[in-house]
C-alpha positions in Angstrom: 0.1 0.0 0.0 1.2 3.5 -0.8 3.4 5.2 1.8 3.5 2.0 4.0 6.7 0.6 5.4 6.7 -2.9 7.2 8.9 -3.8 10.0 10.7 -7.1 9.1 10.9 -9.1 12.2 14.7 -9.3 13.1 16.6 -12.2 14.7 19.1 -11.7 17.6 22.3 -13.7 17.9 20.2 -16.5 19.5 17.9 -16.7 16.6 14.9 -15.3 18.3 12.5 -12.9 16.5 12.4 -9.4 17.8 10.9 -6.0 16.9 11.8 -2.4 17.5 10.2 -1.3 20.8 8.5 2.1 21.6 7.4 3.5 25.0 4.6 5.9 25.3 4.2 8.0 28.4 0.8 9.4 28.5 -2.6 9.3 30.1 -5.4 6.7 29.4 -8.4 7.5 27.3 -11.4 5.2 28.4 -13.0 5.7 25.0 -10.0 4.5 23.1 -9.6 7.3 20.6 -6.6 9.1 22.1 -3.8 8.8 24.8 -2.4 5.5 25.6 -5.0 3.5 23.6 -4.3 5.6 20.5 -0.7 5.3 21.0 -0.6 1.6 21.2 -2.8 1.0 18.2 -0.7 3.4 16.1 2.6 1.5 17.2 1.1 -1.8 16.2 -0.1 -0.5 12.9 3.3 1.0 12.2 5.2 -2.3 12.8 6.8 -1.7 16.3 6.2 -3.2 19.8 4.3 -0.7 22.0 4.8 -0.3 25.7 3.4 2.1 28.1 3.8 4.1 31.3 0.4 5.6 32.3 0.4 9.0 33.7 -3.3 9.5 34.4 -6.7 7.8 34.3 -9.4 9.6 32.5 -13.3 9.1 32.3 -14.1 10.3 28.8 -15.8 9.6 25.6 -16.4 11.4 22.3 -18.3 14.2 24.0 -15.8 15.2 26.6 -13.8 14.4 29.8 -15.8 13.7 33.0 -12.9 12.8 35.4 -9.2 12.8 35.7 -7.0 11.0 38.3 -3.3 11.4 38.1 -1.0 8.4 38.7 1.7 9.3 41.5 5.1 10.4 40.2 6.6 7.4 41.9 4.4 4.9 40.2 5.2 6.7 36.8 8.9 6.4 37.5 8.5 2.7 38.4 6.8 2.0 35.2 9.5 3.7 33.2 12.1 1.9 35.1 10.5 -1.5 34.6 10.3 -1.1 30.8 13.9 0.1 30.4 15.2 -2.7 32.7 13.7 -5.3 30.4 12.9 -4.2 27.0 14.8 -1.0 26.3 12.8 1.1 23.8 14.3 2.5 20.7 11.9 5.6 20.9 9.9 7.3 23.5 6.6 9.2 22.8 5.5 11.6 25.6 1.8 12.9 25.7 -0.1 15.0 28.2 1.4 15.3 31.6 -0.5 17.8 33.8 1.7 18.5 36.8 5.2 19.6 37.4 6.0 16.6 39.8 5.0 14.3 37.1 7.1 16.0 34.5 10.2 16.0 36.9 9.8 12.3 37.5 9.6 11.6 33.8 12.5 13.7 33.0 14.7 12.2 35.8 14.0 8.7 34.6 14.4 9.3 30.9 17.8 11.0 31.5 19.0 8.3 33.8 18.2 5.7 31.1 19.6 7.8 28.3 16.5 7.7 26.3 16.9 8.3 22.5 14.4 9.4 19.8 12.1 11.2 22.2 9.1 12.6 20.5 7.2 15.1 22.8 3.6 16.2 22.1 3.2 19.2 24.3 -0.6 18.9 25.0 -1.3 22.2 26.6 -4.4 23.7 25.0 -7.9 22.0 24.5 -9.8 22.3 21.1 -11.9 24.9 23.0 -8.9 27.0 23.7 -8.8 26.2 27.3 -5.4 25.7 29.1 -5.0 22.1 30.2 -1.9 22.6 32.4 -0.9 25.3 34.7 2.2 27.7 34.3 4.3 25.6 36.7 3.8 22.5 34.6 4.6 24.5 31.4 7.9 25.7 33.0 8.8 22.1 34.0 7.9 20.9 30.5 10.0 23.4 28.8 12.9 23.3 31.1 13.2 19.5 31.9 11.5 17.6 29.0 12.3 19.8 25.9 16.0 19.4 26.3 15.5 15.6 26.1 13.3 15.8 23.0 14.4 14.9 19.4 11.3 16.8 18.3 8.3 18.5 19.9 5.1 18.6 17.9 2.9 21.6 19.0 -0.3 22.7 17.2 -0.8 26.4 16.4 -2.5 27.2 19.8 0.4 25.4 21.7 2.9 27.2 19.5 1.2 30.5 20.6 1.5 29.6 24.2 5.2 28.7 23.9 5.8 32.0 22.3 3.5 33.9 24.9 1.2 35.2 22.1 -2.2 33.8 23.4 -2.6 35.8 26.5 -1.6 39.1 25.0 1.8 39.0 26.7 4.9 40.5 25.0 6.7 37.9 23.0 10.3 37.5 24.4 11.7 36.7 21.0 12.8 39.8 18.7 11.7 38.1 15.5 8.4 37.1 16.9 7.8 40.7 18.4 8.7 42.2 15.0 6.2 39.8 13.1 3.5 39.7 15.7 1.5 42.6 14.1 1.4 40.7 10.7 0.0 37.7 12.4 -3.0 39.6 13.8 -5.8 38.9 11.4 -9.5 39.9 11.6 -10.4 37.2 14.1 -7.4 37.9 16.2 -8.0 41.5 16.4 -11.4 41.0 17.8 -9.6 39.2 20.9 -6.7 41.6 21.0 -4.1 38.8 20.8 -1.7 37.7 18.1 -2.4 34.6 16.0 -0.2 32.5 13.9 -1.7 32.1 10.4 -0.1 31.2 7.2 3.3 29.7 6.1 5.6 32.7 6.7 4.2 33.1 10.4 4.6 29.4 11.0 8.3 29.7 9.8 9.0 32.7 12.0 7.3 31.0 15.0 9.1 27.7 14.5 12.5 29.3 14.2 11.8 31.3 17.3 10.8 28.1 19.3 14.0 26.2 18.2 16.2 29.3 19.2 14.4 29.6 22.6 14.1 26.0 23.7 17.0 24.3 21.8 15.2 21.4 20.3 13.6 20.6 16.9 10.0 21.6 16.4 7.3 20.3 14.1 4.7 23.1 14.0 1.4 21.4 13.0 -0.8 23.5 10.8 -4.2 21.8 11.3 -5.6 24.7 13.4 -6.8 27.8 11.7 -5.2 27.4 8.3 -6.5 26.2 5.0 -4.5 23.0 4.5 -3.0 20.4 6.8 0.7 21.2 6.0 3.2 21.0 8.9 6.6 22.7 9.2 9.7 21.2 10.6 12.5 23.4 12.0 15.6 21.5 12.8 19.1 22.8 13.0 17.9 26.1 11.5 16.8 24.4 8.4 13.0 24.3 7.5 11.1 21.3 5.8 7.6 21.5 4.9 5.3 18.5 4.8 2.3 19.3 2.7 -1.1 17.7 3.3 -4.6 18.2 2.3 -7.3 18.8 4.9 -9.6 15.7 5.1 -13.2 16.6 5.5 -14.0 14.5 8.6 -15.4 15.7 12.0 -14.1 12.8 13.9 -10.5 13.9 14.7 -10.2 12.8 18.3 -6.6 11.7 19.0 -4.9 13.1 15.8 -2.0 14.6 17.8 -1.6 11.4 19.8 -1.6 9.4 16.6 1.0 11.6 14.6 3.4 11.8 17.4 3.3 8.0 18.0 3.6 7.3 14.4 6.8 9.6 14.2 8.3 7.7 17.3 7.5 4.4 15.6 9.3 5.2 12.4 12.3 6.7 14.2 12.5 3.4 16.2 12.7 1.6 12.7 15.7 3.7 11.8 14.0 6.4 9.7 15.5 9.9 9.7 13.4 12.5 11.4 12.1 13.9 8.1 11.3 10.5 6.9 9.6 9.4 10.1 7.4 12.6 9.9 6.5 11.9 6.2 5.5 8.4 6.8 3.5 9.5 9.9 1.6 12.0 7.9 0.6 9.3 5.4 -0.5 7.1 8.1 -2.6 9.9 9.8 -4.1 10.9 6.5 -5.2 7.3 5.8 -6.8 7.0 9.4 -8.9 10.1 8.7 -9.8 9.2 5.2 -11.3 5.9 6.4 -14.2 8.0 7.7 -14.9 6.0 10.9 -18.0 7.3 12.7 -18.3 6.2 16.4 -20.0 8.0 19.2 -22.1 11.2 19.4 -19.2 13.8 19.5 -15.8 14.1 17.8 -15.1 10.5 17.3 -11.9 8.4 16.9 -10.1 7.5 13.7 -9.5 4.1 12.2 -6.1 3.2 13.3 -6.2 -0.2 11.4 -7.3 1.3 8.1 -4.7 -0.3 6.1 -6.1 -3.8 6.8 -9.9 -3.0 6.2 
């Protein structure tokens, strides 16, 4: 099938069959469309062996979240240690972590185990625009986990938070401050805050994030732009991954799915650019399958290649 790569099972020196392994550190979604459940489905579909360290339990469905219970930092650390002690992962995906103590515990354990190919999806803003984590957690995220990341994958609202645009605060980066007026379109002028819209603004924002935080960034263009093109800024170089917006209201878990697919392909030895390109093909196929479950924004078909 187009855009599909298959992991050929490998054999070790004892003749046993093995696969690249990937760890997801994220919360559980009881409805199965996002979080740990989406990550593990994505990893299976992309030819790797998925493992998990669960950071939170949620009661949720396609219409919303009704309850959240965080796992203790000690238990999250124990899960990570148990995985690395037995099946060291070739890549790690990190999803939503809502508290500074959890972030500190995750960073400590990943650093201790010298984790590689870390893909961080900085889940900070809900579709409604509401902040999902507090400022202390954002500070811990950017100071402790960003330095460990191979790439971070913010959407437009999250990019604005990282550049301090969303709350009307002054941008700390000179280039961002210079271009902020250009980013303020009709909708943004009504709220009085700058908004990233269009390729030029995405490039300026991506470069500013890389300079500020010292890690590669994939700015996802799915929010508030006409297409589904994403921009990678890595080592000062920019690479566009062009995509067509799929007309599908069921988009629950798209961010989890994309970041997990990137991690899966990195674990199989792809370059960062190659891993992103393959991940976008996979995500597009999952959306184009037009799965329709639930009464709200439903999940995608993670097994679309085998239908």
